[in-house]
C-alpha positions in Angstrom: 115.0 -17.0 96.4 110.8 -16.0 95.3 110.8 -12.6 92.9 110.8 -9.7 94.7 107.7 -8.3 94.8 106.3 -4.6 93.5 102.6 -3.2 94.0 100.9 -0.3 92.0 99.9 2.2 94.8 97.7 5.4 95.4 98.7 8.2 97.6 95.2 10.2 97.6 94.3 12.9 100.9 91.5 15.6 99.6 92.7 18.1 102.4 90.0 20.5 103.3 90.8 24.1 104.3 89.1 27.0 105.2 89.8 30.0 103.2 90.1 33.6 105.3 89.9 37.0 103.7 92.4 37.5 101.7 92.4 34.0 99.8 88.2 34.0 99.4 88.6 37.2 97.8 91.1 35.9 95.1 89.3 32.6 94.6 86.0 33.7 94.8 87.2 36.7 92.1 88.7 34.3 89.7 85.0 32.9 89.6 83.7 35.8 88.3 86.8 36.5 86.1 88.6 39.1 88.3 91.8 38.5 89.6 93.3 40.0 93.0 96.4 40.3 94.2 97.5 42.2 97.7 99.2 45.3 98.1 102.4 45.6 101.0 103.2 48.4 102.8 105.8 49.3 100.6 104.2 49.2 97.9 104.7 45.8 95.8 102.0 43.6 94.8 101.6 40.0 95.2 100.1 38.1 93.0 98.6 35.2 94.2 97.8 37.0 97.5 98.9 36.5 100.7 98.0 37.1 104.1 101.4 38.7 106.2 103.9 39.9 104.1 106.9 37.6 103.1 109.7 40.2 104.6 108.2 42.3 107.3 105.4 39.2 108.2 102.8 42.4 108.7 99.8 41.5 107.8 98.5 42.8 104.8 94.9 43.1 103.4 94.6 46.1 101.0 93.4 43.9 98.1 93.9 45.3 94.3 92.7 44.3 91.0 95.8 43.3 88.3 95.1 42.4 84.7 94.7 39.4 83.1 97.2 39.7 81.0 101.0 39.5 81.7 104.5 38.6 80.9 106.3 34.7 80.9 109.0 35.1 83.4 110.5 31.8 83.1 109.1 28.4 82.2 109.7 24.9 81.8 107.7 22.3 78.9 106.0 19.3 80.3 106.5 16.5 77.2 104.3 14.5 79.3 101.1 15.4 80.9 99.9 13.7 84.1 96.3 12.8 85.4 94.7 16.0 86.8 96.9 18.3 85.1 95.4 21.8 83.5 96.2 20.1 80.0 96.2 16.7 78.3 98.6 17.8 75.5 101.6 18.9 76.2 102.3 22.7 77.3 104.6 24.6 79.5 104.7 25.3 83.0 105.3 29.3 83.2 105.6 31.8 86.0 103.7 34.7 84.6 103.8 38.3 86.2 100.4 39.8 85.6 100.2 43.3 84.2 100.6 45.5 87.6 101.8 42.5 89.7 105.5 42.4 91.1 105.5 38.8 91.2 104.7 35.7 89.2 102.0 33.1 89.5 102.6 29.4 88.1 100.1 27.9 85.7 100.0 26.2 82.3 100.5 27.9 79.5 98.9 25.9 76.1 101.8 26.5 73.1 102.2 24.2 70.2 105.8 23.6 71.1 108.4 24.6 73.1 109.6 26.9 70.4 106.8 28.9 70.6 107.6 30.0 74.3 110.3 32.2 75.2 111.0 34.2 78.1 109.2 38.1 77.7 106.0 36.5 75.7 103.0 38.1 76.6 99.8 35.9 77.6 97.0 36.2 78.8 94.4 34.4 81.1 92.1 31.2 79.5 89.0 31.3 81.7 87.5 28.0 82.1 84.1 27.9 80.9 82.6 26.8 83.9 84.1 28.4 87.1 83.3 27.4 90.7 86.0 29.3 92.7 89.4 27.8 92.4 92.7 28.4 90.6 90.9 26.0 87.7 88.9 28.6 87.2 91.8 29.9 84.9 92.3 27.3 82.7 95.4 27.9 81.3 97.5 31.2 79.6 97.2 31.6 76.0 99.7 33.3 74.1 98.9 37.2 73.4 100.2 39.4 71.3 98.9 42.8 71.8 101.9 44.7 73.4 102.0 48.0 75.7 99.6 47.0 78.9 103.3 46.0 80.9 102.3 49.5 82.9 99.2 48.4 84.0 98.6 50.3 87.1 96.8 48.1 89.9 93.1 49.3 91.2 92.0 48.9 94.6 89.0 46.8 95.2 87.1 45.5 97.9 87.6 41.7 98.2 83.5 41.7 98.3 81.4 39.1 96.2 78.0 37.7 96.0 78.6 34.4 97.7 81.6 34.1 98.6 83.5 31.3 98.2 85.0 30.5 102.1 86.1 27.0 101.9 87.9 24.3 99.7 88.3 20.4 99.1 92.0 20.5 97.8 93.0 16.7 96.7 96.1 15.7 96.9 97.5 12.3 94.7 100.3 10.7 94.4 100.7 7.1 91.9 103.8 5.3 92.3 105.0 1.5 92.0 106.4 0.3 95.1 108.9 -2.6 95.6 109.8 -3.7 99.3 113.0 -5.4 98.7 114.1 -8.6 99.7 113.2 -8.6 103.2 109.9 -7.4 103.1 109.6 -9.7 100.2 110.6 -12.5 102.4 108.6 -10.9 105.5 105.4 -10.6 103.1 105.7 -14.6 102.1 105.9 -15.7 105.2 103.0 -14.0 106.4 100.8 -16.4 104.2 101.9 -19.4 106.6 100.6 -16.6 109.3 104.3 -16.8 110.3 105.9 -13.7 111.5 109.9 -13.4 110.6 112.2 -10.8 111.8 116.0 -10.2 110.8 118.8 -10.1 113.3 121.5 -7.5 113.1 125.0 -9.4 113.4 126.3 -6.3 115.5 123.7 -5.3 118.0 121.7 -8.8 117.7 117.7 -6.5 117.5 115.7 -8.3 115.7 114.1 -5.8 113.5 110.4 -6.4 112.5 109.1 -5.6 109.7 112.8 -5.8 108.1 114.2 -3.6 105.7 117.5 -5.3 105.1 119.8 -3.2 106.8 120.0 -2.4 110.7 119.0 1.4 110.9 121.6 1.8 114.0 124.1 0.0 112.9 124.2 0.4 108.9 124.8 -3.2 108.4 123.1 -5.7 106.4 121.1 -7.8 108.2 119.9 -12.2 106.7 119.4 -14.0 109.8 116.1 -14.7 110.0 114.1 -15.3 113.5 110.7 -15.8 113.6 108.4 -13.7 116.8 105.5 -13.5 118.3 102.9 -14.8 117.7 101.8 -12.6 120.5 102.9 -9.2 121.5 102.7 -6.2 124.0 100.7 -3.0 123.1 103.2 -0.1 123.6 101.4 2.6 122.6 98.0 3.7 121.0 95.7 5.7 120.0 91.9 6.5 119.2 91.0 7.0 115.7 87.6 8.7 116.1 87.2 9.9 112.1 86.0 7.7 109.5 88.3 6.9 106.8 87.0 7.0 103.3 86.9 3.5 101.9 87.5 1.7 104.8 85.0 -0.2 106.2 86.1 -0.2 110.2 83.5 1.9 112.3 84.5 4.4 114.4 85.9 4.9 117.4 89.1 2.3 117.0 92.3 1.6 118.0 95.3 1.6 116.0 98.7 0.2 118.0 102.5 -0.3 118.3 102.7 -4.0 119.2 106.0 -5.3 120.3 106.0 -8.8 119.0 107.7 -11.4 121.3 111.2 -11.9 120.5 111.2 -8.5 118.6 112.9 -5.2 118.7 110.8 -2.9 116.8 106.9 -2.7 117.2 104.6 -2.8 114.5 101.4 -1.3 113.6 98.3 -2.9 114.0 94.6 -2.6 114.7 93.3 -3.7 117.9 90.2 -5.6 118.4 87.4 -8.1 120.3 87.0 -5.5 123.4 85.7 -1.8 123.7 88.3 0.6 122.7 88.4 2.3 125.9 89.8 -0.5 127.8 92.9 -1.1 125.2 95.9 0.0 127.3 99.6 0.6 127.4 101.0 -3.4 128.3 98.2 -5.1 126.8 99.2 -8.6 125.9 97.5 -9.0 122.2 97.5 -12.0 119.3 97.0 -12.0 115.7 93.8 -12.5 114.3 94.2 -13.6 110.5 92.3 -12.4 107.4 90.3 -14.0 105.8 92.1 -16.5 103.5 95.5 -16.2 106.3 97.9 -14.1 104.4 98.6 -10.9 106.9 97.1 -10.4 110.2 93.8 -8.5 110.3 93.6 -7.3 113.4 95.2 -8.2 117.1 93.2 -9.3 120.2 93.8 -9.5 123.7 94.6 -12.5 125.1 93.5 -12.8 128.6 97.5 -12.5 129.9 98.2 -10.3 132.7 99.6 -7.0 131.4 102.8 -6.6 130.7 105.2 -4.9 133.1 106.6 -1.4 131.9 110.3 -2.1 132.1 109.5 -5.3 129.6 108.6 -2.9 126.4 109.9 1.0 127.7 112.9 0.9 125.2 110.4 -0.2 122.6 108.1 2.6 122.7 
């Protein structure tokens, strides 16, 4: 039996969003070393600010300035900082209720060790040297010994600054090691022979491609290998009009669900070898293998008549 595969993977997505008037004022304020909250109808001050009252759902726009000092309400020590976190040395994640605020802000606290952190300790903002209008303009919090500021009252603020920040790109990234398990390891090894193999459920007799090692309907283990394809039928599809970073495929192109002959589950594949606007449900296709033949690069039309809808309607 071949060794079960594993590989490091990265899931990354830069999310671009517009801010709206409240978040725009909050992030622009951070750039100017001003921390803004928002006042609710019942007099509470929320930091970070939100556009709608979380209790009443009332729209709120009354911005107020709060202090850059505050009190730790709870905390957790981070022994091993990860890539992209605020500090590259061990630090505490803290919830800080800034002076004048009624809610707490999550950020990092630069402290000598877990023994130096406690609930109720006083802290202040350490501003980043270069600020761009992002939450990272607060580099972190640091211990602050001065007392007597807890009674600070928030003051009204227009929320207006020069060159307002109106949008941000928020990077999201997950690094992990993935193991496909026994069933998909077998599937991947067979792909290198330009064959596709699924597994049959011993109870319902359905053939799953790619196999998962168990039937999702019956909940029983699958082990019987069944070769499927090499041809299949497009069951449904979508036209992609946005070019993905680091993906050398010209848009528009078509990604489809393809039910290989003999399979009871459709898999994903790109359709090539024809204009994107001629792809259709029922189209008969076959694999075009990648250079080196280790996996299907895309699927192309076979020239056969389209499959009847009743043949693949249960695979949509």
